[in-house]
C-alpha positions in Angstrom: 148.3 86.9 44.0 146.7 83.5 43.4 148.2 82.3 46.6 147.0 85.4 48.5 143.4 84.5 47.4 143.8 80.8 48.2 144.9 82.0 51.7 141.6 84.0 52.0 139.6 81.0 51.2 141.5 78.8 53.7 140.9 81.4 56.5 137.2 81.6 55.7 137.1 77.8 55.8 138.5 77.9 59.4 135.7 80.2 60.4 132.9 78.0 59.3 134.6 75.0 61.0 134.9 77.0 64.3 131.2 77.9 64.0 130.4 74.1 63.9 132.8 73.5 66.7 130.5 75.5 69.0 128.3 72.4 69.2 131.3 70.5 70.4 132.3 73.1 72.9 128.9 73.0 74.6 129.5 69.2 75.4 133.1 69.7 76.9 134.4 70.0 80.3 137.0 72.7 81.2 139.1 71.7 78.4 139.3 68.9 75.7 139.9 67.8 72.1 138.4 69.8 69.3 140.5 67.5 67.0 140.5 64.5 66.9 137.0 64.1 68.0 136.6 63.5 71.6 134.6 60.9 73.4 131.2 62.1 74.7 131.7 64.3 77.6 130.5 62.8 81.0 130.4 65.5 83.8 130.1 62.9 86.4 133.2 61.0 85.2 135.5 63.9 84.0 138.0 63.2 86.8 138.0 59.5 86.3 141.2 58.1 84.7 142.1 57.5 81.9 139.5 59.1 79.7 137.0 61.2 81.9 133.9 59.6 80.1 131.6 56.8 80.5 131.7 56.3 76.7 133.8 53.6 75.4 135.8 53.4 72.0 133.5 54.4 69.1 134.1 56.1 65.9 137.7 56.7 65.3 139.0 60.0 63.8 141.4 59.5 60.8 144.9 60.8 61.8 148.1 61.2 59.7 150.9 58.7 60.4 153.3 61.6 60.5 153.0 65.4 61.2 150.1 64.9 63.5 148.6 67.5 65.9 145.8 67.9 68.4 143.6 70.8 68.6 142.9 71.6 72.2 139.9 73.9 73.2 139.7 75.4 76.6 136.7 77.3 78.3 138.4 77.5 81.7 142.0 78.1 82.0 143.7 74.9 82.6 147.1 74.3 84.1 149.8 71.5 83.8 148.4 70.2 80.6 149.8 66.8 79.4 149.0 64.8 76.2 149.4 61.0 76.1 148.8 58.0 73.8 147.9 54.5 74.1 148.3 52.0 71.1 146.1 49.7 72.9 142.7 49.1 71.1 140.7 49.8 74.3 142.9 51.3 77.2 141.4 51.2 80.5 144.1 52.4 83.0 146.9 55.2 83.1 149.7 52.7 82.9 148.7 51.9 79.2 149.4 55.5 78.1 152.8 57.0 77.4 153.5 60.7 77.5 153.8 62.8 74.3 153.7 66.2 75.7 154.7 66.6 79.2 152.9 69.0 81.6 156.0 71.0 82.0 155.7 72.2 78.6 152.2 73.4 78.7 151.9 75.2 82.0 148.9 77.2 81.0 146.3 76.4 78.3 144.6 79.7 77.6 140.9 79.9 76.9 140.0 79.4 73.3 141.7 77.1 70.7 145.3 76.0 70.7 147.0 73.6 68.2 149.9 71.4 69.4 152.1 69.2 67.3 152.8 65.9 68.6 155.6 63.3 68.0 155.3 60.7 65.2 154.4 57.0 66.3 157.0 54.6 66.6 158.2 52.6 63.5 156.2 49.5 64.1 152.8 51.6 63.9 151.5 51.7 60.2 148.4 52.7 58.3 145.4 51.0 59.5 146.6 50.8 63.2 144.6 52.3 66.1 145.4 54.6 69.1 143.9 56.6 71.8 145.1 60.1 72.7 144.6 61.5 76.2 144.7 65.0 77.5 145.1 65.6 81.3 144.9 68.8 83.0 144.3 70.7 86.3 141.5 73.3 86.4 139.3 75.2 88.9 135.8 73.9 87.4 132.3 73.0 88.0 131.9 74.5 91.5 135.4 73.5 92.8 137.6 76.0 94.6 140.8 74.6 94.1 142.7 72.8 91.0 141.6 69.3 90.4 142.8 66.8 87.5 140.6 66.2 84.6 140.8 63.8 81.7 139.6 63.5 78.0 140.1 61.0 75.2 140.0 60.7 71.4 140.2 57.6 69.4 142.2 57.6 66.2 143.1 55.4 63.2 146.3 56.1 61.3 146.0 56.9 57.5 148.4 57.9 54.9 149.5 61.4 55.1 148.5 62.1 51.6 144.7 61.1 52.5 144.6 63.5 55.6 142.6 66.5 54.7 141.9 68.0 58.1 145.0 70.4 58.5 142.7 73.5 59.0 141.8 72.2 62.3 145.4 73.3 63.3 145.1 77.0 64.4 145.3 79.2 67.4 143.0 81.9 68.7 143.0 82.3 72.6 141.8 84.8 75.0 143.8 85.8 78.3 147.3 85.4 76.9 149.3 86.2 73.6 147.3 84.7 70.7 147.8 83.9 67.2 145.8 82.6 64.2 147.3 80.3 61.6 146.2 77.6 59.3 149.8 75.9 59.2 149.6 72.3 60.4 153.0 72.7 61.8 151.9 75.4 64.2 152.3 74.9 67.8 151.0 77.1 70.7 152.3 75.9 74.1 153.1 78.0 77.0 155.7 77.7 79.7 156.3 79.8 82.8 153.0 81.6 82.3 153.6 82.8 78.8 152.3 81.5 75.6 154.0 81.3 72.2 152.8 80.3 68.7 154.4 80.2 65.2 152.3 82.2 62.7 152.8 84.2 59.6 150.5 87.0 61.0 149.1 87.3 64.7 146.4 89.1 66.4 146.8 89.7 70.2 144.0 89.2 72.3 143.4 91.0 75.7 146.3 90.1 78.0 145.7 89.2 81.5 148.1 87.7 84.2 147.6 84.2 85.2 149.1 82.1 88.1 148.9 78.4 88.2 148.5 76.2 91.3 145.8 76.0 93.9 145.6 79.7 94.4 144.1 80.1 90.9 140.7 81.8 90.6 137.9 80.5 88.5 137.2 83.2 85.9 136.1 81.3 82.8 134.2 82.4 79.7 131.1 81.3 77.9 131.2 78.8 75.2 129.7 81.4 72.9 132.5 83.7 73.8 135.1 81.4 72.8 133.5 80.5 69.6 132.9 84.4 69.0 136.6 85.0 69.6 137.8 82.4 67.2 135.2 83.4 64.4 136.2 87.1 65.0 139.9 86.6 64.5 139.7 84.4 61.5 136.9 86.2 59.8 138.9 89.6 60.4 141.8 88.0 58.7 139.7 86.7 55.9 138.1 90.1 55.3 141.7 91.8 55.2 142.9 89.3 52.8 140.0 89.5 50.6 139.9 93.3 50.4 143.7 93.3 49.5 143.0 90.8 46.8 140.0 92.8 45.4 142.0 95.9 45.5 144.7 94.4 43.6 142.4 92.9 40.9 140.5 96.3 40.6 143.7 98.1 40.0 145.0 95.5 37.4 141.8 96.0 35.5 142.0 99.6 35.3 145.6 99.4 34.2 144.4 97.1 31.4 141.7 99.3 30.2 143.9 102.4 30.2 146.7 100.8 28.1 143.9 99.4 25.7 142.5 102.9 25.2 145.9 104.4 24.8 146.7 101.6 22.0 143.4 102.2 20.3 143.9 105.9 20.1 147.4 105.3 18.7 146.2 103.1 16.1 143.4 105.6 15.0 145.7 108.4 14.9 148.0 106.4 12.5 145.2 105.5 10.2 144.7 109.3 9.8 148.2 109.9 9.0 148.8 111.8 12.3 151.7 111.1 14.6 151.0 109.5 18.0 150.9 111.9 20.9 153.9 112.3 23.2 154.0 109.5 26.0 151.8 107.1 23.8 152.1 103.6 25.0 151.9 102.1 21.6 155.5 101.0 22.1 154.5 98.7 24.7 152.8 96.4 22.2 
C-alpha cells in the first residue's frame, strides 16, 4: 500500500506542474513543446523554418542520454506532426535536422498534452553534448482557412540518466480523441489513421469527436484555460481516487488493530480473574 500512496503523490505532483504549464501554453502557437522548454514563441515567425521563432539558442533543458521523451502541448488540433533533432550547436536550416518521429506516425495530435518517446542519440553523443529538438506540424491556425506548416524548437543538453528528474512531464491528457493519463516515462501517445493510442495502467476517456486531416479540416480549437483545466481535472481526479482508497485502507487497518487489542486485553483480564476466555477469543492470535 506504500506504493499506492506514492502513486497518489506522483499524480498530485503532475497536477501542480500542469497548472504552472498554463503560463507556457499562453505563449504557444497551435502546438509546441511543454518539455523540453520551448524557445520563445513568435507569432510573426511561427511558419519560418527551422524553429518558428526569432529567439536564438538560450538556456538548454537537461535531457537524459537514453529513454528521452518530448511532451507536446496542443491547443488547436495539429496534423502530420514530426519530431526531428539537430546535433549542431546552432542549427539554422532544415537540412541540419534528422527525423526522429515521422509525420506518418502522428497523423493527428489531439488537443491537450501528449507524451512521445524518442530514439536514443547515436553512440558518439555523450554527457555534456548539446542538441536542438524540432516539432513541425500542420494546423488551421491564427485566422487561416487551410492547413499550413508551423515549427517550434527546444534546446537541450545531455545529462546522465540517473541525474534526470523530470519524468513526470511524460503523461497524456487530451481532448477530442481517446485520452489516457499516466506518469510513466516510457509512455507514448501517437495517433495513426485518425485514432490515438497510449500506454497506461489506468485511463480516462475524454469526449470523443471525429477528426479529418488535410485541407478540409475546420478550426475548432479550445482555450488555453480549457486545456489546462482538462489536464488538471484528469490528474486531480486520479489523485483523489487513489488518496481515498489509501485512506480507507489505513482506517480499516486501524480499526482492526484496535478490535484485536481490546479482545486481547479482555482475555488477559478474564485470565487474571480465573475465568475462561469467551468463545471466539482472539488471544490465540498473540
